[in-house]
N, C-alpha and C positions, 0 to 999 in steps of 0.2 A: 737190611731193609724190610719187617714184615709186611704182609697183603696190607692191614688195615693201617699202619703207618702210609704207607703209599700212598693209597687210597685219600687218607687225608691231605695228604702233598698236594695232592693232583686236584681235589676239593678247592682247597687255599686259594693255587693258583690261578683257577677259572673266577675264586670271588675277587681277588687282587687285580686279574686281568678286567673284568666286567666293571668292579668301580671306576678304575682308570678308564676304560671305553667313557661310562655315563660322567664323569668327569668333563672329557674332551667334547661327547655328544652335546653337551648342556652349554656349555663355554665357545665353543668354534661352532656348531652348527646353531643351535638354538638361540643364542641371545646375539647372534648376526642374522639370522633370518626374520626374525621376530620387526626388525627394524628396516627390512630389505624390502620396501613393499613399494615404492615409488618409480612410475611407468611414464616413458616417454610414447606419444603417439607421434608419429613422422608419416610425411606427405613428401613425394618428389617435387620439386619446382616446375618441372615438366605436367605433372597433373594439373597444379591449380595455375599455371598457364591455358589448359587446355578449359579447366572449368571457367575462367575470366573471357576464354574467347566465347562461349556457347552461353555465357551472363551479358557480355559487351561489359566487363565490369574493368577496373583498374586490378592489378595483382593484390597491390598493398589490400584494396579495399577487400576481395575475396579472402586474407590472409588473417585479416583483423577477422572478419564474421567467424573464421572456420575456429579460429582461437577461442573464441566464445562457446565455441562447441566442444572445447577441448582437443584440438591439435598444441602441439608444442613446438615442433621442428619440423624444420623444411631440410630434404636431403638434396643436396645438388651432385648429378654423377659429372664427373671431370668430362666437358664437351671434346670434341675430335672433329678431324675437317670435315666429316659428313656433317655433323652438328655446322657447322660454319658455312658449307655450298648450302644448307639448308636456310640460311638466314642469309645468305645472299653475298657472304665475305671471300669463299672460296673457289676457285676457278679454274678449270685446268689449260693450260697453254692456250691450245686451239680453240679453246670457248673465249678468252682474253683479250686474242686478235680482231674477236669480232667486235668486241667493245670498243670498238676507235672513237676516245673523244681525246678534245685537250687535254682532262685530267689523267688519263693513260699515258697519254703522248709526253706529258710533263715527268710523270715519276719516271716511266721505264724508258719509252718510245717503241714504236711498232717494231720496228725493224729488229730491236733486241730480246722480243719474247719468242721463250723458245719452248716450241708444242708438246715436247717432254716431261715442260717443269710444272709445278703449281702454285700457284698464285694465290697470296691473302692479301683483303684490300680492307683497310680500317677506315673509320672516319673518328677515331676516340686515342689517344695517344697511351694513355694507362695500358687498354688492353691491349694494342699493337706493343708495347715495351713486354707486355707479363706472355703474350704469346712466344713472341722474340726469345724470351727466359728460355719459356721452356722448350724449346724447339734447339736450342744452342746446347740445353744439357741432353736433351735424348737424342740428336741427331747430329753430334759433333764430329762424327767423321765425316759429314757431309759439307759443301760450302755455299751456307744461306746469305743472301745478302737481302739487303734491307735499303727500303730510300723513302725519303718522305718529300711533300709539294703539297702548296696550297692547304694543308691543313690535313691532307688524307697521306696513309704509311702502308706501303706494298713491303710484303716480304715474298721472294723468291726460293723455292724448295726445291735443287735440281733432281724431284725425283715425279712418275706420272701420278694423275692422283691418284689413277687405281689401284696404283702399288701403297701410296701414303693411305687410303681409304683401309686397305687390308691390314695394315701396322697397327691401327685403334691405336694412335698415339695418344696421349690424354695433353691438354694445351690450356692447364691450367682452369680457372673459376671465375666466373664474371664478377667483380667488385659490385658493379651496378647494380646486381638483380640480387645480392649477396645484403647489401645496403636497405634493401626494399624489405626485407623478411627481418631487418635490425629496426625498420621503423614500425613491421607490424607489433613489434613486441615478443615474436619468436626465437629460440634457438637455431644455429644451422648445425648440418651436419654434412660433412663433404666423403664423395667417395673417388679414392686415387685410383689411377690407372697406372701400372708397373710398365717396363717399356726393355726388360730384359731379352727379349727375342729380338730387338732392335740393336742395342749395342749394350757394353758392360757400365754398369752408374759406377760412378768414383763418389771419395767424399765430397767433393765439390757439385757432383750432379743432385746429389740427394740434398745437398743446402739450398740449390738455385729451387728444387721441388718443392720441399718441404717449409722455406723459410716463408712465402706467401702467406703462409697458412694461419703464421704468427697475426695477423691484420685481421681476421675474420671475428669477427665482436661475437661473443656468447655463441662459442662453436664448442657444439656437444662430444663429439665424438669424431675419429677416423676411420671409415672404411675402406676396405681395401676391395677391388674389383675385379683381381687376376688370379690365377692360380697359384702366384707367388707374391709376397707384398716387395716392395721395392728393396733392393737391398739384400734380399736372400741369396742369392745364386753367386754375389760378389763375397761371403762373407763379411757386408757391411752393418748389419741386422742393431749392430750398440749406434750405429752412428745414426740411424733411422731412428734409433730408440730417444738417443739425446736430441734431436731435432723438435720432436712429436712430443718431449718433455714440456717442450715450452709453448705447446699449443694443446686446446681441447683438454688441459687439466692432465694432459698426459694419458690420454683416455682414447683406445681403439676400442672399436663394435665388433664382434666376434657373429658373423650371418650364420643362422644355422642352418644344413644340409647346404654348407658349400664350404669346403676343406681348403685350405690356401698354407701352400708351404711358409714356414717360416712364421706364422702369426703365432703360433703359439709359445716359442722362443722370443719372440718379441715384446710378447705380452709378458713374460716374464720379467726379462730386463723391464720396463713398465712398473714395475712393482703389481703386478697384476691388475693393472687400473683396466678393467674390463665390463662391458657392459655387451648383453647377448642379445642379438637384435632378429626376430622373427618375422617372415613374411611370405604372403603367398604368391607363385610366381606368375606374374603375366598371363602365360601359357596356360595357367591352370583356373583362373578369373570364372572362365565358363562352368567351373564346374560347380560354385560356392552360392549360395543366394545371401544374401547380408546379411541373414542370421544367424546361417552354418559358418560362414567368415569370422563373425563376433565368436561365436563356439570355440572356433579354433584360436584366434586370439587368444582368448580370456585362457582360454586351458596351458597356453603356451607360456602365458603371465605367471597364472597362478602354480601350475604344477613345472615346470620346467625354466625358472627363475629368467627369464625374458626380461628384460626391461627397458626394451623399446620394441615396439611395434610399427611396423611399414606399411601404411593401410593404402587401399586404393580405391577410385569411385567406380561404381557398379553404373551399366548402362542404364535407361538415356542418361548422360553425364547431368546435372543439375546440382549448384548450391544448396539448392533447398534439402534435397536427398544424401546428400554428403552432410551435411548438419545434423540430418536425422540419426545417419547412418555412426557418427562419435557420438552425440546422445548416447544413443544405445549403447555402445562399444564402454561409455563411460559409468554408465550405469552396471555393465553387468561385472566390470570392473572392479567396481564399488563393492557390490553384494562377494564380492570375495575379499576384501579388506584391504583393495590396494588403492592408491591414489595416483592422481594422473599430476604431471609435473617433471620436474628434474629427473632424470633417469638415479637412483641408489646407485652407489660402488661400493661394493665390500672391502671391507679395510683388509690388510696384510695381516693373516697370523701366524703367530710366531708357533712352530712345532717342535715342544718339547721332547727330545729324545728319551730321558728318562721315562716319560710320561708312556711315551711310544713301547718303552720296553715292558713294562710293567700291562700292557695291555697283547703285547705277543706271549707273556706267561701266559695269559688265559689260553690261549690257542691253542701253545706247546699241552697244556696242563687239559685239556679234550682232547688231543690226538693220542695220548697216553691212555685216557680214561678207555677212548676207541679200540686202542689194540686191547686191552684188557677184555674189552664186551668179544671181541674176534677171535677170544681166544689163545693170545699171543703176547702174553702178561709177562714174559721171560725176554720178550724184547722192549717191555716199554721203559723200564729201568736202566738198561745201558745206554737207549736212545735218549732220555730224558737230560740227561750233563749235556751229551751231545748237542740236543737242538738246543737248549740254552745258548751253549758258543756260540753257534753257529749262527743265532739270530743275534746275539748283540754282535758281533762281526760284522754281520750284513749291514747292517743298521748302521754303523760308523762308514762303513764304505760304499755302498750303495743305499741310502736311505729310503729311494722314493718305490726303487724296485722290490727292495724287503718287504716296508710296509704294504704295495700290492701282492706280493707273495705271499705274505701273511693271508692277507687277507681274505685271499682263494681258500687258502685253508682254513679259515671262519667257518667261511660259506659251505664247504664239504662235509667239514669236521658233523659240525653241531645236528645237522639236519639228520646225517645218518647216524648217530648217535640215539637221537632222539628216537627213531624209528625202532634201532633196533632193543631201545630200553621199553618202550612202552605199550609194544604189541606182544599180546601172549597168545598160546592155543586155545587158551579157553576164549570163551564169550563172555559178554557182560549185559549185563542191563542195559537198556538204552541211556537212562538219566548216568551212569557210569559210565558208559560210552564218549558220551558229549563230552563230560569232565574230561575223561584221559587224552581226548583230542584236543581240548583246550592245553592241559598241562601239556602235552607233545607239543603244541603248536607255542607255548611260549619257552619250553627249551632249547628250542629251534631256534626260535628271537633272539636266544644269549648269540649265537653265531654272527646274525645281524649286527646285534649292539658293539662285539666285537671290532668288524668288519667298520662299521659306521666312526666307532675312535680309532682306526688304522687312518681313514682317510677324510677324519676331520679336518679340510685344509680348504683354501680357498681355491687352489690349483682344480681342485678335483669337484669342486659348488660350480664355478663356471666353466666345467668341461674341458679344459685348458689340460687335465690329466682325466684317466679313465680307469675304472675297475676293468682289470683286466682278466681274460678267464672263462669270461661268461658259460660261452658251451662247456667245460667242461664241469663247471661248478654244477650245471643241469644236467651232465651224465653220470660221473662219477658216483653221485648218490643212491644213484639207480642202479650202477653195475655193482656195489658193493651188498646192497641192500637183498637187491637180487639173488647173489649167487652164496650169501650166508645164508638165507629162509629155504633156498631152496637145498641145501646141503643140510635145513634143520628136519627141512620136510623128508628128505630121502633115511630111510629103516637101514639099521644097519649096529654093530657093537661098538666100531672105533672109527677114527677119521676114516682109514683105511679106505674099509669096509662099505663105509657110505660114500666115498669118493668112488669107490668101482661098482657099486651101483646105480649110481647118478648115472655114471658115464656109460653104463653098459645098458641101460634101462631099453626097451626097445622102444620107436617113436612109434606112436597112434597116430592116424591121419588126424584125429581130431583133436591133438594136442599138437601138432605141426599147423593146420590152419590158425589155432588161436595165436602160436609161437609168429607163424606171418601176418597176423595181424597187428598185434605185439611189437612186432618192427617195424611194422612201416609207421606205427603212431607215433613212437619213438623217435623215427625219423623225420617227421612235420613236427613234432615237437622241437625239437635241434636246431631244425631248419627255422623256425619260427621263434629262437632265443635268439636274444642281441640284436645292432641296428640294419642288418643288412638280409633279414629274413625275408618270406614270402609275402607278395602283396594280399593287402587286407581287403576282403568283399566289400560291396556295398551296403550287402545287409547288416554286415557283421559292423560296420560302423554305424551304422542306425541305431545298433542294439548300444552300442557304447555310450552315442550322444544319449538317448534313449536310461542310461543308467546314471551319466553324468548328470542329468538335468534331476532325477527323481533322489540320488544319494549324494551330491554333492562332489564326492570323491567314488571315481569306477573303480569297483574290485577288479582284481585280475581273474578275467573267465575262467584259465587253468585252475585256479583256486576254489572260487566258490563252485562252479559248475561239473568239475571233474575230482578237481584232487581230494578235499576234504568230504564228499557225499561219499567217496569211495573209501578213504579213509575211515570214516565212523561205520561205514558198513563193515568193515574187515575188522574192526576193535567191537563188533557187535557182535559176529559171528565168531571171531577168534581165526587165527591162524593155524587152522588144522592140519593142513597139508600144499600138498604143492597146486592144487587145484584152485587155488587162492591168489596166485603170483599176479594175476592181472588184474586184481583189485589192491596186491600189494604197490605194484609199480603207478597205478593212477596216484593213490595216498600217497606215496612219495612224492610225486609230482608238487602234490598242494604242499609238503612242506620246502620243498628247495625254492617252488617260484615265492612263498612269503617272504622265504630270506632275504633271495635275489632282488625283492623288491625295494630293499634298503640299498641296492647297491648302484640306484639311478640317486648317485648323491646331489644330481643339478636338481631334483626335487627337493621340496621342503622335507623337513624331518616330520611333521607333523602330519603333512600329507599323508606320507607313506605309512605311521600308524594309524591314520583313520581308513585307509586301504587294507593293512593287515587287519583290522578290525570288521570293516564291510564285509572280507571277504570269509571270515572265520564266522559269524554269525549268518550268511545267508548260505555258506556252506552245511552247519550242522543242520537248516530247517529243510535244507534242499533234499541232505542224507534222511532225514527222520523221515519226511515226507517217501524217499524210495523205498524206505524198508518197511514201513507202512504200506503200500504199495505192493510191495514183493510177498510179505504176510497176507497180506490180503487174496492176491492171484494163488495163495499157494494154498487157501485155503477153499476157494472158490474150487480148486481143480481135485484136492481130496476128495468134496467133497460130492463132485461128478464122477470121479473115478469109484465111488465106493456107494453113488444113491441106487 
């Protein structure tokens, strides 16, 4: 196969891959996201009770008033023995002995009260039966006794109150309070506790725990409270999924920043019927004002696909203040094109293996083209056939892993290839340099489109699966392009001489300092990528908020403030020699960042496109300003030296 034929084959592969990826991006992403607009606003029943106490109004009236201002859902956290004690329904044995009364005597007899036991006392039979059922399922190894007399009900648990309190056992949900939520015309959400640290769950236990949830009217979703979901440690997630499918329309809520073992597997068993829930932790509330909290909630809903927002009251607590907060939140959500109501669900989307295969061909074609550009053309053709066969086999054997691996390859290959293709030794006029930067960015964007096609799946949109290899995607293009241009910028007649000159060149102090600064900058850049980066300063948060308010969608700082201006300057001056490596590395960061912007699959595709556009035009403006400032400063210095 001749060079021209080989090049044509690679171009055709890229075009086919782009068309297939565009098909998936439109049908599996955009078409789903454009109707994915309805968001629930949630408050806990405990917060509603607190507002009720402050206002002296019944809870149902408070909920009805809040509903008029946008509240849609009330969250019940599964109560524990500590909550029952606060309500006067739980007593340590030593304390019950002091409550000598005819009723206690009739229920158990003072001589039978054990100081090391915990006692639960109810005057409602349905609540008593519910708690008894939960305890028998979760503490089945204990001999739990119950008795009734005179319309009162007593449960005796052979554990000290302090021990039972530490176990954090959930005791079901209060039917009487849930009924009030229904009367107020609101939906209910429940947060179920796990008990795996206390005893191993059986199929019957899971049925006993999840069964009562089927009787809750208008149940929006099931949330989990602990580090693992019930049934995970025992391998009974299919049982839990079967129970949940019969309630809440089979929907679970994923709480952002709260990793829970087994939740991803459970969600897939439920056909990905998931809503993402965002909240501000109680211990973080003092860091926010109502307006900054609204900014955070709106950002989560508009840019991270959260369709449930758990809001909390700000002190001083009042109904009027909470109504205004809800009004402002609803208004800001509507400005983003979102509506308040029952949370939208994303329907499961079939993943077409043949179409995915075609998308992968585009990545392989780009990889072969990159090898050619690096001067490794003799390896490109032999690897082409092998890569296609391996890709087909992996796609059939481990499809999700194969797609993630190919997506990573796409975001490494195309920004690197773009930089190697569009940077020349000769400088360009400012207008042509800006045009070249736009073309370079669009070519890099091919990698983003191929990645979007490969990961166009509800699992990734809901963050049940994630793009893998974020740090590699940021570092590898810098390494390849840095070595390539350092090699080109070294004198020598052939590759052996060039490498020898590069390795044997004496290191000057100035270059050593610059290299050290660059290494430090790259280290900070790598650390700040992904979700486990360093904390962001308050000043940077304020700057980001300002950009959000001005532009609607905030561009990436490392694109418009660093990467694109540096690349524009490099195209303007040309890569004359290795003195320009700092500009080169900064410029590559912009190209890598714009591609990896699209790796946030849980961010709506339109938002990522707008972010890309804002970063590019702002970067060109700032780069142009920097070049004019440099020319002006250089002219003045020359005038001073020759004046």
